[in-house]
C-alpha positions, 0 to 999 in steps of 0.5 A: 500499500502506498504511503498516501493511501495509508495516511488517508485511512483512519487510525482504527482501520490501520490498527485492524489491518495490522492485526488482520494481515499479521494473523492471516500470515501465521501458521503455528500462531493460529493453532496457539490462538485456538488453544488460548480461545478454548482455555478462556472458554473453559475458564470463564464459562465452564468453571464459573458454573461449577465453582461459583453458583448463584449463592444469593438466589438461594438466600434471597428472593428479591433484589432488595433482599439481596442488597440488604443481605450483602450490606449486612455481611459487609458491615457485620450489622445484623439489624436492618437500618430504617432510612427514615429514622437513621438520624435518631 
């Protein structure tokens, strides 16, 4: 590509074409990226469901109850605070 055409293209277009052309000419790298993609899928989708169940749904029904439960666990306060009478 000539230098004049390269100047006229936008920054993000040049970045895209840099990676696109580099990835297209890879041989071993494509296999490595495929393996990385599989590992990321396993880490973020499969292991999430096995090791991080939705704990709050078993303890609370509504979003308000979930928020109150988290607040109580973080602050160690066992009594719910009434916002209208907090200054008493």
